[in-house]
C-alpha positions in Angstrom: 113.4 96.6 60.4 110.8 99.2 61.5 108.1 96.5 61.6 110.3 94.4 63.8 110.9 97.3 66.2 107.2 98.0 66.4 106.5 94.3 67.1 109.1 94.2 69.8 107.7 97.3 71.5 104.1 95.9 71.3 105.1 92.6 72.8 107.1 94.3 75.5 104.0 96.5 76.4 101.8 93.4 76.5 104.2 91.5 78.8 104.6 94.5 81.1 100.8 94.8 81.4 100.5 91.1 82.0 103.2 91.1 84.7 101.5 94.1 86.4 98.1 92.3 86.4 99.8 89.3 87.9 101.1 91.3 90.9 97.8 93.2 91.3 94.7 91.9 93.1 91.2 93.2 93.5 92.0 94.0 97.1 95.3 95.8 96.3 93.7 97.9 93.5 90.7 98.7 95.6 93.0 99.9 98.4 94.9 102.0 95.9 91.7 103.6 94.7 90.9 104.4 98.4 94.3 106.1 98.9 95.5 103.0 100.8 93.6 104.1 103.9 93.1 100.5 105.0 96.8 99.7 104.8 99.6 100.6 107.3 100.7 103.4 105.0 97.8 105.7 103.8 98.8 108.0 101.0 100.3 111.2 102.3 97.6 113.3 100.7 94.9 111.9 103.0 96.8 111.5 106.2 96.0 114.9 107.7 92.3 114.3 106.9 92.4 110.9 108.7 94.3 112.4 111.7 91.7 115.1 112.1 88.4 113.4 111.3 88.9 109.7 111.5 91.8 108.9 113.9 90.5 105.4 114.2 91.5 104.8 110.6 94.8 106.6 111.0 95.9 104.8 114.1 94.8 101.4 112.9 96.4 98.1 113.9 97.2 95.2 111.7 96.3 91.6 112.8 96.7 88.6 110.6 96.8 90.7 107.4 93.4 92.4 108.0 92.5 95.9 109.2 91.1 95.9 112.7 88.9 98.7 113.9 89.0 99.0 117.7 85.9 101.2 118.0 82.8 100.7 120.1 79.6 98.8 119.1 77.6 100.1 116.1 74.3 100.3 118.0 75.5 103.3 120.0 76.5 106.8 118.9 75.2 108.8 115.9 75.7 108.3 112.2 77.5 110.7 109.9 79.1 111.0 106.5 82.6 112.5 106.2 83.9 113.4 102.8 87.4 113.8 101.6 87.4 115.8 98.4 90.3 115.8 95.9 91.3 116.9 92.4 94.3 114.6 92.0 94.5 110.9 92.7 97.8 109.1 93.4 96.9 105.9 91.6 94.0 106.8 89.2 95.4 108.4 86.1 92.3 109.2 83.8 91.3 112.8 83.7 88.5 113.9 86.1 87.1 117.2 87.4 86.9 116.3 91.1 86.6 113.3 93.3 85.6 112.4 96.8 85.6 109.5 99.3 82.5 109.3 101.5 83.0 107.6 104.8 79.8 106.4 106.4 80.5 106.4 110.2 79.0 105.7 113.6 80.6 108.1 116.0 80.7 107.3 119.7 81.8 110.5 121.4 85.6 110.3 121.1 86.7 110.5 117.5 89.0 107.5 118.2 85.7 105.5 118.7 84.5 106.0 115.2 83.3 102.9 113.3 83.5 103.0 109.5 80.5 101.1 108.2 81.0 101.9 104.5 82.9 104.0 102.1 82.2 105.1 98.5 84.5 106.6 96.0 83.2 109.2 93.4 84.8 110.6 90.3 83.1 113.5 88.5 83.5 114.5 84.9 82.4 117.3 82.6 81.9 115.2 79.6 80.4 111.8 78.9 83.5 110.7 76.9 85.8 111.4 79.9 83.5 109.4 82.2 83.3 106.5 79.8 87.1 106.4 79.3 87.6 106.3 83.1 84.9 103.7 83.5 86.6 101.6 80.8 90.0 102.1 82.5 88.6 100.7 85.7 87.0 97.7 84.0 90.3 97.0 82.1 92.2 96.9 85.4 89.7 94.7 87.3 89.0 92.3 84.4 92.2 90.2 84.6 92.5 90.2 88.4 88.9 89.1 89.2 87.5 85.6 89.3 83.9 86.5 88.5 82.4 89.5 86.5 79.0 90.8 85.8 77.9 93.7 83.5 74.6 95.4 83.1 72.6 98.6 83.4 70.2 100.0 85.9 67.9 102.9 85.2 70.3 104.1 82.4 73.4 103.7 84.5 76.1 101.3 83.4 77.2 98.8 86.0 80.2 96.4 86.3 80.8 94.1 89.2 83.9 92.2 90.0 84.7 89.5 92.6 87.8 87.7 93.6 86.8 84.5 95.5 90.5 83.9 96.4 90.4 87.1 98.5 89.3 86.3 102.0 90.8 89.1 104.1 90.3 92.3 102.2 88.1 93.8 99.4 87.0 90.9 97.4 83.9 92.6 95.8 83.8 95.8 93.8 80.9 97.5 92.0 81.5 100.4 89.5 78.7 102.5 88.1 78.7 105.2 85.4 75.8 107.6 85.5 74.7 111.1 84.7 74.6 113.5 87.6 71.1 113.6 89.2 71.0 117.4 89.4 73.1 118.4 86.4 72.6 116.0 83.5 75.5 117.6 81.6 78.0 116.1 84.1 78.7 112.5 84.8 79.9 110.4 87.7 81.7 107.1 88.2 81.0 105.5 91.6 83.2 102.7 93.0 81.7 100.7 95.9 83.3 98.0 98.0 80.5 95.5 97.6 78.4 93.9 94.9 75.6 91.4 94.2 77.8 88.5 92.9 
């Protein structure tokens, strides 16, 4: 009887995970990792930051399912990096010390004319084990929802790349890196980028 109960629980967990993977996509999970800033409803924890520093992202408009940035041309203005630092994440559950999203911008005077050219998501860890567990958790989530995958290492850093060729309007490419901190080799980082070499 006990073995049957354990088997039923195990199968139920498998089916729940499978159903979750079926409703999730690379674009949807990438947006969740980025606090849903490129969707009509950014997570409440980042809304004040967006209102203050990147109103172009906060006041975005949706057109045909994609985010439209109504800012000026990239050749004008000056470049800057804005960072949103956090200690809790609404969608990422593995333990981490701190995290940040870096927004690479071209500002054209008025903050509403800020063009976001790139963004990177960082998680920092005090131990290698915590970093490896978080890295594995991300890989486990992206594996079933991507159409192409590539794994490797570069200069001692582990790298995983995922692509969803079915995704034509959002984030279809993701790169995840696990590395030791450049300045303090006792701490570790996981970097999530919205592009890759696939």
